[in-house]
VOMARKE-461962 format. One line per 2 residues: number of its first residue (from 1); for each residue x, y, z of N, C-alpha, C, O, CB. Coordinates in steps of 0.2 Angstrom, whole numbers, plus 5000, padded with zeros to 4 digits. Glycine has a CB too. Example, Ala and Ser with C-alpha at 12.3 -4.5 7.8 and 13.67 -1.06 7.14 Angstrom:
<zalums>
1 = 5066,4972,5039,5062,4978,5039,5066,4984,5039,5071,4983,5042,5057,4978,5045  5064,4989,5035,5068,4995,5036,5064,5000,5039,5067,5006,5040,5070,4997,5029
</zalums>
This chain:
<zalums>
1 = 4864,4861,5269,4868,4867,5270,4866,4871,5277,4860,4871,5278,4867,4872,5264  4871,4873,5280,4869,4876,5287,4866,4883,5286,4867,4886,5281,4876,4877,5291
3 = 4863,4885,5291,4860,4892,5291,4863,4897,5295,4860,4900,5299,4852,4892,5292  4870,4897,5295,4873,4902,5299,4872,4909,5297,4870,4911,5292,4881,4901,5298
5 = 4872,4913,5302,4870,4920,5301,4876,4923,5297,4882,4921,5297,4870,4924,5308  4875,4928,5293,4880,4932,5289,4885,4936,5294,4882,4938,5299,4877,4936,5283
7 = 4891,4936,5292,4896,4940,5296,4894,4947,5297,4891,4950,5292,4903,4939,5293  4894,4950,5302,4893,4957,5303,4898,4962,5300,4904,4960,5301,4891,4959,5310
9 = 4896,4967,5296,4901,4971,5294,4899,4978,5296,4894,4980,5294,4902,4971,5286  4904,4982,5299,4902,4989,5301,4905,4994,5296,4901,4999,5294,4905,4990,5308
11 = 4911,4993,5293,4914,4997,5289,4919,4993,5285,4922,4989,5287,4917,5003,5292  4919,4995,5278,4924,4992,5274,4927,4997,5269,4923,5001,5266,4920,4986,5270
13 = 4933,4997,5269,4937,5002,5264,4937,4998,5257,4937,4992,5257,4944,5003,5266  4936,5002,5252,4936,5000,5245,4942,4995,5244,4948,4996,5246,4936,5005,5240
15 = 4940,4989,5241,4945,4984,5240,4944,4981,5233,4938,4981,5231,4944,4978,5245  4949,4979,5230,4949,4975,5223,4952,4969,5224,4957,4968,5227,4952,4979,5217
17 = 4948,4964,5222,4950,4957,5223,4951,4954,5216,4945,4953,5212,4946,4952,5227  4956,4952,5213,4957,4949,5207,4956,4942,5207,4960,4938,5211,4964,4951,5203
19 = 4952,4939,5203,4950,4932,5203,4950,4929,5196,4950,4932,5191,4943,4931,5206  4951,4922,5196,4951,4919,5189,4944,4917,5187,4943,4916,5181,4955,4912,5190
21 = 4939,4916,5192,4933,4914,5190,4928,4919,5193,4926,4918,5199,4931,4906,5192  4926,4924,5190,4921,4929,5193,4915,4927,5195,4912,4929,5200,4920,4935,5188
23 = 4912,4922,5191,4905,4919,5193,4906,4915,5199,4902,4916,5204,4903,4914,5187  4911,4911,5200,4912,4908,5207,4913,4912,5212,4910,4912,5218,4918,4903,5206
25 = 4918,4917,5211,4919,4922,5217,4913,4926,5219,4911,4927,5225,4925,4927,5214  4909,4929,5214,4903,4933,5215,4898,4928,5219,4894,4931,5223,4900,4936,5209
27 = 4897,4922,5217,4893,4917,5221,4895,4917,5228,4891,4917,5233,4893,4910,5218  4901,4916,5229,4904,4916,5236,4902,4922,5240,4899,4922,5245,4911,4915,5236
29 = 4904,4928,5237,4902,4934,5241,4895,4936,5242,4893,4938,5247,4905,4940,5237  4891,4934,5237,4883,4934,5237,4881,4930,5243,4877,4932,5247,4880,4932,5230
31 = 4884,4924,5244,4881,4919,5249,4884,4921,5256,4880,4921,5260,4884,4912,5247  4890,4923,5256,4893,4924,5263,4891,4931,5266,4889,4931,5271,4901,4924,5262
33 = 4891,4937,5262,4890,4943,5264,4882,4946,5263,4879,4949,5266,4894,4948,5261  4880,4944,5257,4873,4946,5255,4872,4953,5253,4867,4956,5253,4868,4944,5260
35 = 4878,4956,5251,4878,4963,5249,4874,4964,5242,4875,4959,5238,4885,4966,5249  4870,4969,5241,4867,4970,5235,4873,4972,5230,4877,4976,5231,4862,4975,5235
37 = 4872,4969,5224,4877,4971,5218,4875,4977,5215,4869,4978,5213,4877,4965,5213  4879,4982,5214,4878,4988,5211,4880,4987,5203,4876,4990,5199,4882,4994,5214
39 = 4885,4984,5202,4887,4982,5195,4889,4975,5194,4892,4972,5199,4893,4987,5193  4886,4972,5189,4888,4964,5188,4888,4963,5181,4883,4964,5177,4882,4960,5191
41 = 4894,4961,5178,4895,4959,5171,4900,4954,5171,4902,4951,5176,4897,4965,5167  4903,4952,5165,4907,4947,5164,4914,4948,5166,4919,4944,5166,4907,4944,5157
43 = 4916,4955,5169,4923,4956,5171,4923,4960,5178,4929,4960,5180,4926,4961,5166  4917,4962,5180,4918,4965,5187,4911,4964,5191,4906,4964,5187,4920,4973,5186
45 = 4911,4964,5197,4905,4964,5201,4907,4969,5207,4912,4968,5210,4904,4957,5204  4903,4974,5208,4904,4979,5213,4898,4979,5218,4892,4979,5216,4905,4986,5210
47 = 4899,4979,5224,4894,4978,5229,4893,4984,5234,4898,4988,5235,4896,4972,5234  4887,4985,5236,4886,4990,5241,4887,4987,5248,4883,4983,5250,4879,4993,5240
49 = 4893,4989,5251,4894,4986,5258,4891,4990,5263,4895,4994,5267,4902,4986,5259  4885,4990,5264,4881,4993,5270,4882,5001,5269,4882,5005,5274,4884,4991,5276
51 = 4882,5003,5263,4882,5011,5262,4888,5014,5263,4889,5020,5262,4877,5014,5266  4894,5010,5264,4900,5014,5265,4904,5014,5259,4905,5019,5256,4904,5010,5271
53 = 4907,5008,5257,4911,5007,5251,4909,5001,5247,4905,4997,5249,4919,5007,5253  4912,5000,5242,4911,4995,5237,4916,4989,5237,4922,4991,5239,4910,4997,5230
55 = 4914,4983,5236,4919,4978,5236,4919,4975,5228,4914,4972,5227,4918,4972,5241  4924,4977,5224,4923,4974,5218,4927,4968,5217,4933,4967,5220,4926,4979,5213
57 = 4924,4963,5213,4928,4957,5212,4930,4958,5204,4925,4959,5200,4924,4951,5213  4936,4958,5202,4938,4959,5195,4941,4953,5192,4945,4949,5195,4943,4965,5195
59 = 4939,4951,5186,4941,4946,5183,4949,4947,5182,4951,4952,5179,4938,4945,5176  4953,4942,5184,4960,4942,5183,4962,4944,5176,4960,4941,5171,4964,4936,5185
61 = 4967,4948,5175,4970,4950,5169,4966,4955,5165,4967,4957,5159,4970,4944,5165  4961,4958,5168,4957,4963,5165,4957,4969,5169,4956,4969,5175,4950,4960,5164
63 = 4957,4975,5166,4957,4981,5169,4950,4983,5170,4946,4984,5166,4961,4987,5165  4948,4985,5177,4941,4987,5178,4939,4994,5175,4933,4995,5175,4939,4987,5185
65 = 4944,4997,5173,4942,5004,5170,4939,5004,5163,4937,5009,5160,4949,5009,5170
</zalums>
């Protein structure tokens, strides 16, 4: 596996991404961005995007509320 540097992120507006496989999606975001997870369960993962906003990955068909 290559050791590419993680993409630089200066600011990110809150975003919801609906996915079919939350474990696979969160593994991707953990690997690519390396943001710390604030919430992680079987239906949602919310990340701290450099102290600005959060990136939630939400299991498709489920309401994150």
